[in-house]
ZATI-320342 format. One record per atom (N, C-alpha, C): x, y, z; atom name. Coordinates in pm, whole numbers, padded with zeros to 5 digits, always signed. Layout:
N
      c1      c2      c3  torgu
       X       Y       Z     CA
...
//
This chain:
303
      c1      c2      c3  torgu
  +00093  -00128  +00027      N
  +00015  -00014  -00011     CA
  +00087  +00121  +00014      C
  +00047  +00204  -00118      N
  +00135  +00320  -00081     CA
  +00070  +00424  -00012      C
  +00114  +00486  +00072      N
  +00099  +00598  +00164     CA
  +00174  +00733  +00099      C
  +00041  +00846  +00079      N
  +00044  +00978  +00011     CA
  +00047  +01082  +00104      C
  +00141  +01157  +00121      N
  +00099  +01305  +00207     CA
  +00101  +01426  +00169      C
  +00040  +01406  +00024      N
  +00125  +01556  -00040     CA
  -00057  +01536  -00167      C
  -00116  +01619  -00232      N
  -00194  +01656  -00295     CA
  -00140  +01550  -00444      C
  -00065  +01595  -00471      N
  +00080  +01576  -00609     CA
  +00073  +01352  -00605      C
  +00101  +01410  -00494      N
  +00111  +01233  -00443     CA
  -00007  +01156  -00440      C
  -00093  +01196  -00452      N
  -00190  +01087  -00440     CA
  -00285  +01094  -00601      C
  -00252  +01233  -00629      N
  -00334  +01248  -00797     CA
  -00235  +01158  -00880      C
  -00128  +01142  -00876      N
  +00065  +01052  -00937     CA
  -00048  +00926  -00923      C
  -00092  +00894  -00849      N
  -00144  +00737  -00826     CA
  -00299  +00650  -00845      C
  -00294  +00791  -00832      N
  -00492  +00782  -00879     CA
  -00495  +00772  -01072      C
  -00420  +00897  -01108      N
  -00374  +00863  -01236     CA
  -00290  +00764  -01273      C
  -00195  +00682  -01225      N
  -00107  +00555  -01264     CA
  -00212  +00437  -01233      C
  -00315  +00468  -01173      N
  -00408  +00358  -01192     CA
  -00513  +00364  -01343      C
  -00533  +00465  -01298      N
  -00622  +00485  -01422     CA
  -00586  +00436  -01571      C
  -00417  +00495  -01572      N
  -00392  +00456  -01712     CA
  -00391  +00271  -01756      C
  -00430  +00206  -01585      N
  -00349  +00115  -01590     CA
  -00550  +00045  -01636      C
  -00653  +00076  -01634      N
  -00729  +00113  -01692     CA
  -00851  +00063  -01554      C
  -00822  +00096  -01403      N
  -00875  +00022  -01268     CA
  -00999  +00175  -01322      C
  -01113  +00136  -01235      N
  -01149  +00251  -01155     CA
  -01151  +00277  -01051      C
  -01184  +00397  -01008      N
  -01136  +00440  -00869     CA
  -01215  +00426  -00762      C
  -01221  +00365  -00615      N
  -01269  +00365  -00538     CA
  -01258  +00467  -00440      C
  -01282  +00550  -00304      N
  -01259  +00598  -00299     CA
  -01362  +00517  -00106      C
  -01267  +00591  +00018      N
  -01333  +00585  +00139     CA
  -01268  +00688  +00214      C
  -01343  +00826  +00239      N
  -01297  +00919  +00353     CA
  -01337  +00895  +00470      C
  -01247  +00895  +00529      N
  -01218  +00872  +00701     CA
  -01206  +01001  +00805      C
  -01183  +00973  +00933      N
  -01116  +01021  +00982     CA
  -01017  +00900  +01091      C
  -00993  +00797  +01061      N
  -00922  +00704  +01092     CA
  -00944  +00643  +01221      C
  -00853  +00616  +01299      N
  -00904  +00488  +01444     CA
  -00974  +00417  +01370      C
  -00955  +00321  +01245      N
  -01106  +00236  +01228     CA
  -01133  +00142  +01244      C
  -01259  +00077  +01220      N
  -01324  -00073  +01239     CA
  -01388  -00104  +01152      C
  -01418  -00229  +01182      N
  -01515  -00246  +01068     CA
  -01567  -00232  +00975      C
  -01695  -00113  +01059      N
  -01711  -00043  +01026     CA
  -01675  +00030  +00836      C
  -01570  +00104  +00829      N
  -01511  +00141  +00811     CA
  -01423  +00005  +00682      C
  -01379  -00070  +00722      N
  -01342  -00150  +00674     CA
  -01415  -00220  +00528      C
  -01570  -00212  +00579      N
  -01647  -00318  +00507     CA
  -01672  -00222  +00411      C
  -01653  -00039  +00379      N
  -01716  +00046  +00304     CA
  -01505  +00005  +00195      C
  -01466  -00030  +00223      N
  -01323  -00040  +00146     CA
  -01402  -00183  +00051      C
  -01501  -00310  +00140      N
  -01469  -00436  +00051     CA
  -01601  -00355  +00005      C
  -01733  -00234  -00010      N
  -01810  -00192  -00116     CA
  -01768  -00112  -00224      C
  -01675  -00041  -00212      N
  -01600  +00021  -00297     CA
  -01565  -00123  -00394      C
  -01487  -00235  -00365      N
  -01453  -00312  -00512     CA
  -01558  -00337  -00512      C
  -01665  -00401  -00451      N
  -01810  -00497  -00492     CA
  -01847  -00373  -00628      C
  -01773  -00237  -00597      N
  -01872  -00152  -00705     CA
  -01804  -00154  -00838      C
  -01718  -00242  -00892      N
  -01616  -00278  -00996     CA
  -01503  -00184  -00950      C
  -01456  -00125  -00892      N
  -01292  -00033  -00843     CA
  -01213  -00128  -00812      C
  -01101  -00144  -00860      N
  -00968  -00252  -00887     CA
  -00877  -00114  -00767      C
  -00890  -00006  -00776      N
  -00821  +00027  -00729     CA
  -00916  +00116  -00603      C
  -00879  +00091  -00479      N
  -00885  +00212  -00398     CA
  -00813  +00272  -00318      C
  -00843  +00364  -00289      N
  -00763  +00490  -00202     CA
  -00873  +00508  -00009      C
  -00823  +00527  +00044      N
  -00894  +00578  +00179     CA
  -00777  +00714  +00175      C
  -00841  +00799  +00310      N
  -00834  +00923  +00340     CA
  -00821  +00898  +00465      C
  -00743  +00929  +00595      N
  -00735  +00936  +00666     CA
  -00714  +01074  +00700      C
  -00811  +01124  +00757      N
  -00783  +01300  +00830     CA
  -00938  +01384  +00879      C
  -00859  +01385  +01021      N
  -00951  +01465  +01138     CA
  -00997  +01635  +01102      C
  -01077  +01610  +01027      N
  -01082  +01760  +00977     CA
  -01161  +01806  +01104      C
  -01079  +01917  +01148      N
  -01073  +01979  +01219     CA
  -01205  +02076  +01137      C
  -01264  +02180  +01094      N
  -01384  +02244  +01041     CA
  -01494  +02164  +01092      C
  -01507  +02048  +01093      N
  -01593  +01988  +01113     CA
  -01629  +02009  +01276      C
  -01545  +02029  +01368      N
  -01555  +02050  +01482     CA
  -01580  +02165  +01557      C
  -01690  +02151  +01684      N
  -01742  +02269  +01703     CA
  -01574  +02314  +01785      C
  -01637  +02456  +01881      N
  -01562  +02530  +02006     CA
  -01521  +02389  +02101      C
  -01640  +02286  +02162      N
  -01659  +02255  +02232     CA
  -01626  +02101  +02264      C
  -01585  +02096  +02129      N
  -01613  +01985  +02085     CA
  -01473  +01890  +02109      C
  -01465  +01820  +02043      N
  -01401  +01685  +02062     CA
  -01219  +01657  +01984      C
  -01216  +01771  +01929      N
  -01112  +01750  +01794     CA
  -01043  +01661  +01870      C
  -00976  +01734  +02001      N
  -00824  +01736  +02029     CA
  -00808  +01595  +02064      C
  -00930  +01542  +02138      N
  -00822  +01389  +02192     CA
  -00953  +01280  +02104      C
  -00978  +01348  +01970      N
  -01026  +01243  +01924     CA
  -00959  +01072  +01868      C
  -01009  +00985  +01834      N
  -00923  +00893  +01888     CA
  -00797  +00846  +01729      C
  -00723  +00837  +01809      N
  -00575  +00843  +01655     CA
  -00499  +00708  +01701      C
  -00469  +00649  +01575      N
  -00355  +00543  +01538     CA
  -00345  +00523  +01416      C
  -00243  +00588  +01405      N
  -00199  +00530  +01211     CA
  -00133  +00401  +01188      C
  -00064  +00414  +01212      N
  +00039  +00279  +01252     CA
  -00094  +00078  +01273      C
  -00140  +00160  +01381      N
  -00274  +00047  +01314     CA
  -00389  +00029  +01243      C
  -00425  +00208  +01188      N
  -00524  +00219  +01091     CA
  -00418  +00175  +00942      C
  -00325  +00208  +00960      N
  -00158  +00138  +00828     CA
  -00193  +00034  +00837      C
  -00171  -00076  +00926      N
  -00185  -00209  +00890     CA
  -00361  -00276  +00891      C
  -00379  -00198  +00926      N
  -00570  -00240  +00909     CA
  -00580  -00219  +00743      C
  -00559  -00150  +00647      N
  -00547  -00104  +00566     CA
  -00484  -00228  +00479      C
  -00366  -00206  +00532      N
  -00257  -00298  +00464     CA
  -00386  -00465  +00409      C
  -00415  -00485  +00569      N
  -00428  -00614  +00547     CA
  -00568  -00619  +00496      C
  -00684  -00497  +00416      N
  -00785  -00528  +00390     CA
  -00703  -00500  +00211      C
  -00588  -00473  +00156      N
  -00595  -00441  +00066     CA
  -00594  -00325  -00004      C
  -00615  -00225  +00051      N
  -00615  -00103  -00024     CA
  -00497  -00071  -00043      C
  -00507  +00009  -00136      N
  -00412  +00047  -00282     CA
  -00322  +00133  -00247      C
  -00404  +00280  -00226      N
  -00378  +00438  -00095     CA
  -00373  +00463  -00019      C
  -00309  +00515  +00049      N
  -00340  +00597  +00178     CA
  -00321  +00716  +00184      C
  -00417  +00809  +00136      N
  -00414  +00999  +00169     CA
  -00381  +01009  +00286      C
  -00274  +01040  +00342      N
  -00294  +01088  +00464     CA
  -00229  +01266  +00526      C
  -00309  +01374  +00464      N
  -00266  +01485  +00498     CA
  -00222  +01535  +00611      C
  -00159  +01648  +00653      N
  -00136  +01734  +00691     CA
  -00240  +01843  +00694      C
  -00292  +01879  +00790      N
  -00350  +01999  +00799     CA
  -00356  +02139  +00725      C
  -00216  +02110  +00715      N
  -00208  +02279  +00600     CA
  -00186  +02263  +00441      C
  -00173  +02104  +00403      N
  -00227  +02037  +00350     CA
  -00380  +02042  +00226      C
  -00473  +02009  +00305      N
  -00616  +02026  +00330     CA
  -00649  +02251  +00324      C
  -00622  +02290  +00440      N
  -00635  +02390  +00447     CA
  -00485  +02437  +00451      C
  -00448  +02464  +00317      N
  -00326  +02612  +00318     CA
  -00372  +02693  +00404      C
  -00247  +02762  +00408      N
  -00266  +02970  +00437     CA
  -00351  +02989  +00371      C
  -00430  +03136  +00445      N
  -00516  +03212  +00354     CA
  -00706  +03126  +00307      C
  -00709  +03026  +00376      N
  -00821  +02940  +00327     CA
  -00972  +02968  +00397      C
  -01048  +03052  +00280      N
  -01177  +03089  +00371     CA
  -01251  +03022  +00297      C
  -01294  +02915  +00148      N
  -01388  +02915  +00066     CA
  -01472  +02770  +00162      C
  -01622  +02827  +00200      N
  -01679  +02670  +00262     CA
  -01773  +02707  +00158      C
  -01792  +02501  +00222      N
  -01962  +02497  +00089     CA
  -02082  +02455  +00215      C
  -02213  +02523  +00197      N
  -02270  +02542  +00240     CA
  -02428  +02458  +00202      C
  -02429  +02350  +00243      N
  -02590  +02254  +00217     CA
  -02691  +02304  +00248      C
  -02786  +02383  +00165      N
  -02899  +02427  +00261     CA
  -02981  +02342  +00261      C
  -03078  +02324  +00351      N
  -03199  +02256  +00363     CA
  -03184  +02126  +00497      C
  -03155  +02047  +00361      N
  -03086  +01858  +00506     CA
  -03038  +01925  +00531      C
  -02970  +01933  +00609      N
  -02821  +02009  +00678     CA
  -02888  +02081  +00782      C
  -03022  +02168  +00800      N
  -03069  +02240  +00905     CA
  -03076  +02206  +01023      C
  -03180  +02094  +00990      N
  -03295  +01965  +01122     CA
  -03136  +01892  +01230      C
  -03161  +01870  +01306      N
  -03136  +01769  +01407     CA
  -02937  +01796  +01446      C
  -02931  +01721  +01406      N
  -02746  +01755  +01441     CA
  -02703  +01893  +01375      C
  -02760  +01974  +01268      N
  -02760  +02081  +01227     CA
  -02743  +02241  +01293      C
  -02871  +02193  +01384      N
  -02865  +02253  +01492     CA
  -02853  +02274  +01661      C
  -02765  +02107  +01683      N
  -02645  +02141  +01757     CA
  -02553  +02129  +01761      C
  -02525  +02108  +01598      N
  -02381  +02134  +01605     CA
  -02355  +02241  +01543      C
  -02380  +02346  +01547      N
  -02355  +02531  +01400     CA
  -02212  +02431  +01324      C
  -02221  +02480  +01195      N
  -02120  +02482  +01171     CA
  -02097  +02314  +01109      C
  -02107  +02212  +01174      N
  -02035  +02044  +01109     CA
  -02065  +01989  +00977      C
  -02177  +02059  +00932      N
  -02211  +01971  +00802     CA
  -02146  +02066  +00725      C
  -02116  +02211  +00693      N
  -02048  +02286  +00655     CA
  -01878  +02251  +00657      C
  -01852  +02212  +00740      N
  -01729  +02169  +00803     CA
  -01698  +01998  +00712      C
  -01846  +01944  +00670      N
  -01831  +01838  +00635     CA
  -01819  +01776  +00511      C
  -01899  +01856  +00449      N
  -01897  +01945  +00335     CA
  -01755  +02011  +00206      C
  -01755  +02070  +00350      N
  -01605  +02130  +00235     CA
  -01484  +02027  +00264      C
  -01460  +01967  +00302      N
  -01390  +01863  +00325     CA
  -01417  +01712  +00250      C
  -01505  +01722  +00205      N
  -01579  +01551  +00146     CA
  -01550  +01641  -00009      C
  -01575  +01794  -00076      N
  -01567  +01826  -00180     CA
  -01457  +01831  -00206      C
  -01347  +01857  -00153      N
  -01236  +01927  -00163     CA
  -01103  +01772  -00167      C
  -01195  +01663  -00090      N
  -01134  +01512  -00117     CA
  -01134  +01434  -00267      C
  -01299  +01531  -00237      N
  -01384  +01453  -00436     CA
  -01254  +01519  -00518      C
  -01249  +01684  -00543      N
  -01174  +01700  -00598     CA
  -00992  +01678  -00629      C
  -00922  +01648  -00511      N
  -00791  +01609  -00477     CA
  -00797  +01412  -00608      C
  -00937  +01345  -00506      N
  -00935  +01193  -00554     CA
  -00948  +01199  -00705      C
  -01064  +01273  -00716      N
  -01181  +01205  -00867     CA
  -01163  +01107  -00900      C
  -01259  +01095  -00766      N
  -01286  +00900  -00792     CA
  -01378  +00910  -00823      C
  -01415  +00786  -00931      N
  -01547  +00747  -00933     CA
  -01667  +00706  -00861      C
  -01596  +00612  -00830      N
  -01673  +00539  -00700     CA
  -01684  +00586  -00568      C
  -01779  +00670  -00475      N
  -01738  +00700  -00335     CA
  -01820  +00627  -00264      C
  -01753  +00582  -00106      N
  -01856  +00496  -00022     CA
  -01871  +00546  +00078      C
  -01983  +00539  +00155      N
  -01993  +00606  +00268     CA
  -02108  +00515  +00400      C
  -02073  +00538  +00511      N
  -02193  +00417  +00628     CA
  -02351  +00473  +00658      C
  -02398  +00408  +00685      N
  -02517  +00480  +00691     CA
  -02545  +00506  +00780      C
  -02465  +00491  +00924      N
  -02469  +00574  +01039     CA
  -02476  +00689  +01070      C
  -02365  +00756  +00974      N
  -02431  +00928  +00932     CA
  -02496  +00889  +00902      C
  -02688  +00900  +00895      N
  -02710  +00909  +00773     CA
  -02749  +01037  +00728      C
  -02694  +01121  +00828      N
  -02788  +01271  +00769     CA
  -02667  +01332  +00721      C
  -02544  +01285  +00722      N
  -02435  +01345  +00647     CA
  -02420  +01294  +00538      C
  -02517  +01140  +00479      N
  -02475  +01131  +00363     CA
  -02597  +01177  +00294      C
  -02738  +01184  +00312      N
  -02865  +01254  +00293     CA
  -02766  +01414  +00199      C
  -02685  +01518  +00314      N
  -02645  +01602  +00293     CA
  -02515  +01620  +00189      C
  -02406  +01496  +00172      N
  -02266  +01483  +00033     CA
  -02388  +01458  -00041      C
  -02462  +01364  -00008      N
  -02570  +01313  -00148     CA
  -02580  +01438  -00241      C
  -02647  +01509  -00144      N
  -02785  +01667  -00195     CA
  -02608  +01763  -00242      C
  -02540  +01754  -00173      N
  -02434  +01840  -00256     CA
  -02327  +01786  -00405      C
  -02349  +01660  -00432      N
  -02333  +01600  -00454     CA
  -02421  +01629  -00648      C
  -02561  +01645  -00620      N
  -02617  +01622  -00733     CA
  -02677  +01791  -00757      C
  -02623  +01916  -00659      N
  -02656  +02029  -00646     CA
  -02514  +02095  -00741      C
  -02438  +02069  -00704      N
  -02265  +02068  -00803     CA
  -02278  +01982  -00904      C
  -02330  +01850  -00947      N
  -02313  +01813  -01063     CA
  -02127  +01695  -01011      C
  -02104  +01660  -00911      N
  -01992  +01638  -00913     CA
  -01948  +01481  -00971      C
  -01910  +01488  -00996      N
  -01925  +01356  -01157     CA
  -01820  +01205  -01035      C
  -01937  +01179  -00966      N
  -01896  +01061  -00838     CA
  -02012  +00999  -00830      C
  -02015  +00834  -00830      N
  -02093  +00790  -00836     CA
  -02068  +00734  -00603      C
  -02207  +00753  -00567      N
  -02227  +00743  -00409     CA
  -02275  +00646  -00370      C
  -02205  +00516  -00304      N
  -02255  +00408  -00218     CA
  -02327  +00440  -00069      C
  -02356  +00377  -00042      N
  -02403  +00335  +00076     CA
  -02355  +00218  +00147      C
  -02373  +00204  +00293      N
  -02340  +00049  +00319     CA
  -02416  +00058  +00433      C
  -02496  -00043  +00490      N
  -02590  -00063  +00573     CA
  -02460  -00056  +00732      C
  -02496  +00017  +00850      N
  -02429  +00066  +00985     CA
  -02386  -00088  +01002      C
  -02282  -00070  +01038      N
  -02174  -00212  +01133     CA
  -02184  -00209  +01224      C
  -02279  -00304  +01328      N
  -02276  -00312  +01473     CA
  -02202  -00388  +01545      C
  -02196  -00367  +01675      N
  -02142  -00479  +01753     CA
  -02236  -00592  +01803      C
  -02169  -00755  +01840      N
  -02286  -00843  +01824     CA
  -02372  -00761  +01968      C
  -02411  -00710  +02010      N
  -02495  -00638  +02075     CA
  -02568  -00527  +02090      C
  -02586  -00515  +01908      N
  -02638  -00381  +01856     CA
  -02624  -00308  +01841      C
  -02491  -00209  +01946      N
  -02433  -00093  +01943     CA
  -02332  -00105  +01779      C
  -02418  +00065  +01723      N
  -02363  +00025  +01611     CA
  -02198  +00080  +01636      C
  -02129  +00001  +01597      N
  -01967  +00096  +01537     CA
  -01930  +00187  +01523      C
  -01828  +00270  +01593      N
  -01793  +00394  +01619     CA
  -01721  +00402  +01615      C
  -01566  +00491  +01578      N
  -01440  +00551  +01644     CA
  -01456  +00592  +01751      C
  -01550  +00671  +01837      N
  -01581  +00753  +01992     CA
  -01666  +00639  +02026      C
  -01712  +00461  +02019      N
  -01702  +00395  +02157     CA
  -01513  +00405  +02197      C
  -01437  +00402  +02198      N
  -01343  +00421  +02278     CA
  -01348  +00491  +02365      C
  -01398  +00592  +02405      N
  -01480  +00688  +02535     CA
  -01496  +00608  +02589      C
  -01593  +00505  +02557      N
  -01695  +00486  +02699     CA
  -01601  +00319  +02804      C
  -01668  +00367  +02877      N
  -01581  +00348  +02988     CA
  -01636  +00158  +03025      C
  -01654  +00091  +03104      N
  -01708  -00037  +03119     CA
  -01852  -00008  +03145      C
  -01869  +00054  +03218      N
  -01988  +00037  +03246     CA
  -02119  +00122  +03152      C
  -02040  +00176  +03121      N
  -02070  +00308  +02992     CA
  -02125  +00184  +02859      C
  -02019  +00121  +02814      N
  -01987  +00019  +02753     CA
  -02142  -00066  +02746      C
  -02208  -00145  +02889      N
  -02226  -00241  +02916     CA
  -02396  -00244  +02905      C
  -02418  -00065  +02895      N
  -02536  +00053  +02889     CA
  -02507  +00041  +02780      C
  -02438  +00076  +02660      N
  -02450  +00146  +02512     CA
  -02601  +00042  +02444      C
  -02592  -00069  +02457      N
  -02706  -00099  +02310     CA
  -02875  -00061  +02362      C
  -02887  -00026  +02502      N
  -02994  +00001  +02533     CA
  -03009  +00183  +02406      C
  -02951  +00241  +02364      N
  -03001  +00339  +02311     CA
  -03051  +00263  +02146      C
  -02996  +00201  +02038      N
  -03013  +00075  +02012     CA
  -03176  +00014  +02002      C
  -03198  -00040  +02139      N
  -03296  -00094  +02255     CA
  -03393  +00012  +02160      C
  -03426  +00096  +02199      N
  -03515  +00286  +02215     CA
  -03500  +00293  +02080      C
  -03421  +00303  +01979      N
  -03478  +00274  +01827     CA
  -03543  +00237  +01796      C
  -03523  +00067  +01817      N
  -03682  -00003  +01834     CA
  -03780  +00047  +01829      C
  -03792  +00015  +01986      N
  -03893  +00092  +02038     CA
  -03935  +00207  +01940      C
  -03928  +00268  +01892      N
  -04004  +00394  +01792     CA
  -04056  +00273  +01666      C
  -03980  +00216  +01588      N
  -03957  +00146  +01496     CA
  -04086  +00066  +01486      C
  -04065  -00056  +01631      N
  -04226  -00113  +01626     CA
  -04332  -00024  +01623      C
  -04347  +00076  +01683      N
  -04484  +00187  +01737     CA
  -04489  +00248  +01648      C
  -04414  +00252  +01483      N
  -04492  +00272  +01400     CA
  -04573  +00172  +01285      C
  -04473  +00046  +01298      N
  -04535  -00095  +01293     CA
  -04658  -00119  +01270      C
  -04727  -00107  +01444      N
  -04797  -00141  +01504     CA
  -04949  +00007  +01435      C
  -04916  +00143  +01397      N
  -04979  +00232  +01374     CA
  -04934  +00328  +01423      C
  -04868  +00346  +01474      N
  -04870  +00465  +01593     CA
  -04880  +00626  +01502      C
  -04921  +00719  +01568      N
  -04831  +00829  +01558     CA
  -04670  +00881  +01539      C
  -04668  +00997  +01429      N
  -04485  +01014  +01479     CA
  -04419  +01015  +01624      C
  -04607  +01135  +01700      N
  -04502  +01182  +01786     CA
  -04512  +01063  +01945      C
  -04644  +00935  +01890      N
  -04663  +00843  +02002     CA
  -04460  +00724  +01946      C
  -04448  +00726  +01842      N
  -04314  +00630  +01831     CA
  -04208  +00762  +01932      C
  -04227  +00883  +01885      N
  -04132  +00926  +01934     CA
  -04111  +00890  +02150      C
  -04267  +00937  +02153      N
  -04232  +00916  +02318     CA
  -04203  +00778  +02331      C
  -04197  +00664  +02302      N
  -04234  +00557  +02288     CA
  -04021  +00524  +02278      C
  -03933  +00576  +02194      N
  -03802  +00558  +02217     CA
  -03817  +00665  +02402      C
  -03822  +00748  +02425      N
  -03771  +00844  +02574     CA
  -03847  +00738  +02653      C
  -03912  +00668  +02697      N
  -03982  +00596  +02743     CA
  -03871  +00489  +02748      C
  -03843  +00440  +02656      N
  -03747  +00280  +02695     CA
  -03650  +00306  +02744      C
  -03565  +00504  +02777      N
  -03453  +00479  +02813     CA
  -03468  +00580  +02945      C
  -03613  +00583  +02942      N
  -03687  +00675  +03071     CA
  -03638  +00596  +03203      C
  -03587  +00496  +03236      N
  -03565  +00413  +03312     CA
  -03342  +00412  +03360      C
  -03304  +00496  +03261      N
  -03153  +00434  +03253     CA
  -03116  +00569  +03256      C
  -03095  +00603  +03364      N
  -03026  +00761  +03396     CA
  -02914  +00766  +03336      C
  -02853  +00697  +03267      N
  -02651  +00726  +03262     CA
  -02722  +00807  +03157      C
  -02810  +00823  +03086      N
  -02845  +00874  +02905     CA
  -02912  +00978  +02964      C
  -02825  +01070  +02852      N
  -02895  +01204  +02836     CA
  -02935  +01232  +02684      C
  -03054  +01247  +02666      N
  -03161  +01241  +02542     CA
  -03090  +01378  +02483      C
  -03020  +01351  +02372      N
  -03000  +01479  +02256     CA
  -03132  +01501  +02192      C
  -03177  +01359  +02067      N
  -03292  +01338  +02012     CA
  -03307  +01238  +01979      C
  -03457  +01203  +01960      N
  -03513  +01083  +01931     CA
  -03597  +01128  +01831      C
  -03583  +01109  +01773      N
  -03738  +01114  +01589     CA
  -03739  +01070  +01513      C
  -03880  +01099  +01482      N
  -03947  +00979  +01335     CA
  -03922  +01095  +01215      C
  -03841  +01074  +01112      N
  -03816  +01178  +01005     CA
  -03826  +01119  +00929      C
  -03814  +01210  +00802      N
  -03850  +01212  +00633     CA
  -03684  +01210  +00605      C
  -03642  +01049  +00559      N
  -03492  +01083  +00517     CA
  -03475  +01140  +00429      C
  -03517  +01214  +00336      N
  -03528  +01320  +00264     CA
  -03504  +01434  +00329      C
  -03519  +01521  +00404      N
  -03630  +01643  +00487     CA
  -03512  +01616  +00625      C
  -03479  +01542  +00665      N
  -03469  +01546  +00798     CA
  -03523  +01580  +00918      C
  -03625  +01594  +00901      N
  -03754  +01669  +00966     CA
  -03899  +01590  +00997      C
  -03956  +01608  +01127      N
  -04042  +01429  +01132     CA
  -04193  +01507  +01044      C
  -04265  +01348  +00997      N
  -04302  +01408  +00916     CA
  -04464  +01275  +00953      C
  -04576  +01233  +00885      N
  -04694  +01193  +00952     CA
  -04688  +01131  +00822      C
  -04652  +01112  +00705      N
  -04632  +01027  +00628     CA
  -04591  +00835  +00617      C
  -04677  +00783  +00592      N
  -04654  +00636  +00615     CA
  -04612  +00584  +00474      C
  -04613  +00642  +00354      N
  -04519  +00592  +00238     CA
  -04467  +00599  +00114      C
  -04368  +00538  +00257      N
  -04197  +00620  +00199     CA
  -04184  +00603  +00340      C
  -04016  +00494  +00338      N
  -03968  +00496  +00410     CA
  -03898  +00577  +00508      C
  -03926  +00559  +00655      N
  -03839  +00671  +00747     CA
  -03750  +00677  +00842      C
  -03695  +00725  +00873      N
  -03579  +00667  +00903     CA
  -03618  +00721  +01127      C
  -03626  +00591  +01208      N
  -03612  +00699  +01365     CA
  -03401  +00680  +01354      C
  -03453  +00842  +01432      N
  -03319  +00874  +01446     CA
  -03309  +00909  +01576      C
  -03159  +00888  +01608      N
  -03124  +00964  +01804     CA
  -02972  +00955  +01821      C
  -02982  +01060  +01925      N
  -02864  +01101  +01926     CA
  -02855  +01094  +02094      C
  -02748  +01045  +02208      N
  -02804  +01038  +02292     CA
  -02652  +01066  +02347      C
  -02602  +01128  +02500      N
  -02491  +01088  +02586     CA
  -02480  +01037  +02635      C
  -02369  +00970  +02679      N
  -02350  +00817  +02772     CA
  -02255  +00895  +02863      C
  -02228  +00923  +02964      N
  -02117  +00982  +03015     CA
  -02084  +01126  +02931      C
  -01928  +01128  +02889      N
  -01874  +01216  +02767     CA
  -01868  +01244  +02676      C
  -01914  +01101  +02619      N
  -01988  +01026  +02491     CA
  -02104  +01040  +02447      C
  -02068  +01107  +02317      N
  -02209  +01153  +02244     CA
  -02237  +01058  +02145      C
  -02391  +00934  +02083      N
  -02361  +00908  +01949     CA
  -02462  +00909  +01923      C
  -02452  +00844  +01751      N
  -02565  +00865  +01753     CA
  -02610  +00754  +01589      C
  -02696  +00703  +01606      N
  -02705  +00516  +01536     CA
  -02869  +00598  +01463      C
  -02952  +00501  +01393      N
  -03049  +00516  +01295     CA
  -03121  +00352  +01270      C
  -03211  +00400  +01257      N
  -03290  +00218  +01162     CA
  -03401  +00323  +01083      C
  -03356  +00197  +00961      N
  -03504  +00228  +00841     CA
  -03602  +00158  +00896      C
  -03710  +00232  +00795      N
  -03814  +00201  +00847     CA
  -03916  +00195  +00717      C
  -03926  +00050  +00630      N
  -03983  +00099  +00540     CA
  -04124  +00091  +00548      C
  -04231  +00154  +00415      N
  -04272  +00173  +00436     CA
  -04382  +00032  +00449      C
  -04540  +00026  +00535      N
  -04591  -00108  +00644     CA
  -04663  -00201  +00459      C
  -04670  -00056  +00385      N
  -04757  -00131  +00254     CA
  -04635  -00223  +00148      C
  -04497  -00191  +00209      N
  -04416  -00241  +00155     CA
  -04339  -00369  +00168      C
  -04375  -00364  +00290      N
  -04323  -00468  +00401     CA
  -04425  -00597  +00371      C
  -04550  -00535  +00343      N
  -04622  -00662  +00332     CA
  -04670  -00701  +00189      C
  -04579  -00687  +00093      N
  -04553  -00737  -00045     CA
  -04482  -00854  -00060      C
  -04410  -00790  +00042      N
  -04321  -00862  -00002     CA
  -04288  -01075  +00013      C
  -04243  -01152  -00062      N
  -04300  -01267  -00134     CA
  -04231  -01362  +00011      C
  -04258  -01417  +00087      N
  -04222  -01486  +00214     CA
  -04078  -01537  +00149      C
  -04033  -01597  +00067      N
  -03966  -01626  +00063     CA
  -03795  -01538  +00026      C
  -03893  -01441  +00017      N
  -03755  -01285  -00020     CA
  -03774  -01233  +00102      C
  -03872  -01272  +00204      N
  -03889  -01232  +00371     CA
  -03807  -01309  +00434      C
  -03784  -01441  +00414      N
  -03702  -01553  +00505     CA
  -03529  -01484  +00528      C
  -03544  -01430  +00363      N
  -03371  -01437  +00343     CA
  -03358  -01281  +00362      C
  -03452  -01138  +00407      N
  -03362  -01004  +00502     CA
  -03433  -01086  +00625      C
  -03474  -01191  +00680      N
  -03450  -01218  +00865     CA
  -03295  -01258  +00836      C
  -03303  -01344  +00718      N
  -03164  -01421  +00742     CA
  -03033  -01275  +00706      C
  -02989  -01245  +00649      N
  -02940  -01133  +00602     CA
  -02959  -01005  +00744      C
  -03052  -00972  +00886      N
  -03049  -00905  +00945     CA
  -02960  -00998  +01101      C
  -03032  -01152  +01112      N
  -02942  -01196  +01206     CA
  -02849  -01209  +01179      C
  -02746  -01256  +01027      N
  -02625  -01216  +01024     CA
  -02572  -01128  +01029      C
  -02626  -00968  +01065      N
  -02474  -00847  +01005     CA
  -02501  -00840  +01223      C
//
């Protein structure tokens, strides 16, 4: 695996791959990798990319002044080993001054979908995400870029940016990779103390309660109340939000003829966790043939 720290190096590597006839896949990350990140490498390969690039860059512009930029977990040597073992072709590992040279002032704002939920609670966060992702796309110029659906609102922001700015990249999204007890994998899970880690799966259980309520025909308010009630007996959790939203807008809705998301953000000790679960339209679920339904359940069990 080649390691590039400058724009010139990564562009040279990509140009050489294209000369060899390869489609280029790209996985942008902030490092401290886990199986969720590595599954994106596999997804890029499965999308027909013979050459896969990964970036590791802890992006300062997406962190607020009181957030965890300084303590965000980092382990460059470990990450390199994991990527080499996964067969990654090139790692882009730029310093901050390469991504944001002196005098850099341009920012990318994606209106609408970036504004609710995470946008309200982390002002400037999605502006930082959109700016760095567009810069990385311009540097690497991939054919395919892979992202994880755990960060569902981020995925929606990036998809809107790509569409609105005519960025020539195909986006592919992987389902959330989870621990055996249901907790969504996240680099920030490393912050959890042992007792907190034992309680963390209750967050997923709260989202499950919202999904179950919608499937029973509950209103959005009733489903959101069910999620809150699920965590009410666990005072270690501080609820930021637990919502049922339209995945196109990330605003609450009573519509039932489209896919919905049960989304949430909670704090457990010093750690902020986010997660989401898809809710298929009930009419769609009812129309699934028995054989397909069995296969779907089998896939969920394996995950």
